[in-house]
Structures are given as C-alpha cells and as structure tokens.
C-alpha positions as CSV (number, residue, x, y, z in Angstrom):
1,M,-101.7,32.1,31.1
2,A,-98.4,34.0,30.6
3,R,-98.6,37.6,29.3
4,T,-96.5,38.4,26.3
5,H,-94.9,41.8,25.8
6,E,-96.4,43.6,22.8
7,E,-94.5,46.3,21.0
8,P,-96.5,49.5,20.5
9,P,-97.7,50.3,17.0
10,T,-95.3,52.4,15.1
11,T,-95.1,54.6,11.9
12,L,-92.3,55.1,9.5
13,S,-91.5,58.4,7.8
14,H,-88.8,60.3,6.0
15,G,-86.4,62.0,8.5
16,E,-84.2,65.1,8.1
17,L,-80.9,64.4,6.4
18,P,-77.8,65.3,8.5
19,Y,-75.9,66.1,5.3
20,P,-77.1,66.8,1.7
21,R,-78.3,63.8,-0.3
22,G,-75.4,62.3,-2.2
23,T,-72.8,63.2,0.4
24,L,-70.1,60.5,0.7
25,V,-70.3,59.1,4.2
26,E,-68.7,56.3,6.2
27,D,-70.1,53.9,8.7
28,A,-67.9,54.5,11.7
29,E,-68.3,50.9,12.9
30,T,-67.8,48.9,9.6
31,G,-65.8,51.4,7.5
32,L,-68.2,51.0,4.6
33,R,-68.6,54.1,2.5
34,G,-71.5,55.2,0.4
35,E,-73.6,58.2,-0.7
36,L,-76.3,59.2,1.6
37,Q,-79.7,58.6,0.0
38,G,-82.2,59.1,2.8
39,V,-83.2,58.7,6.4
40,I,-86.2,56.8,7.8
41,E,-87.5,57.4,11.3
42,E,-89.6,55.0,13.3
43,R,-91.9,56.5,15.9
44,T,-94.6,55.2,18.2
45,K,-98.1,56.0,16.9
46,E,-99.7,57.3,20.1
47,A,-96.8,59.3,21.8
48,N,-94.8,60.0,18.6
49,R,-91.7,58.8,20.5
50,L,-88.7,58.3,18.4
51,I,-87.6,54.7,18.3
52,S,-84.9,54.6,15.6
53,R,-83.3,56.6,12.8
54,T,-81.8,54.6,9.9
55,A,-79.6,56.0,7.1
56,Y,-79.8,54.5,3.6
57,L,-76.5,54.5,1.6
58,R,-75.6,53.5,-1.9
59,P,-72.1,52.7,-3.3
60,R,-70.6,55.7,-5.2
61,G,-71.3,55.0,-8.9
62,G,-74.4,53.0,-8.2
63,G,-75.3,49.6,-6.8
64,V,-77.4,48.1,-4.1
65,E,-78.4,50.3,-1.1
66,W,-77.8,49.2,2.4
67,E,-78.9,50.6,5.8
68,T,-77.1,51.5,8.9
69,P,-78.1,53.4,12.1
70,L,-77.9,57.1,11.5
71,N,-75.7,57.8,14.6
72,R,-72.9,55.7,13.0
73,I,-72.4,57.8,9.9
74,R,-70.0,60.6,9.4
75,P,-68.7,62.5,6.3
76,A,-66.0,60.4,4.6
77,D,-62.5,61.7,3.9
78,Q,-62.6,62.2,0.1
79,H,-59.0,61.1,-0.4
80,A,-58.8,58.0,1.8
C-alpha cells in the first residue's frame, strides 16, 4: 500500500500588522490597492513553525475583502 504525505496539523491566529490598520497598501504583484484590515498566521501545532502569513485588504470606501500573501504588500502611493 502506498503511503500518502499528510500535512501536519496547523493553527490560525491573528498576526502582527506591518502597518496600522486602515493603511492604504498595494499588492506588488497585482497592483490592487486596499486598506489593510488584518493578518492571519498559520503555524504548525507541535513545533509552532510559521507556514504562511496572509494579509486581508478591503477596497477604500468599503466592499468585499480579499487576501494576499503578506510579503507582497507595501504602502501605496496616495496620489497614484
């Protein structure tokens, strides 16, 4: 019987924000802009090893939030 690779159990928690909540940021890969709402970190349960950090953004003025890897966001130029 073939063995299948099982992912270790993980936990999700709120992570530290790189900028204040509400800061206008831009996804460097897609160019989408939004206000930073929060960060979620995924870690392994046993070793507490960081697996991913995800930023949650909302369009300025309201709308549906979306997510993007935290390492892709940067403060947006306010005038562009």
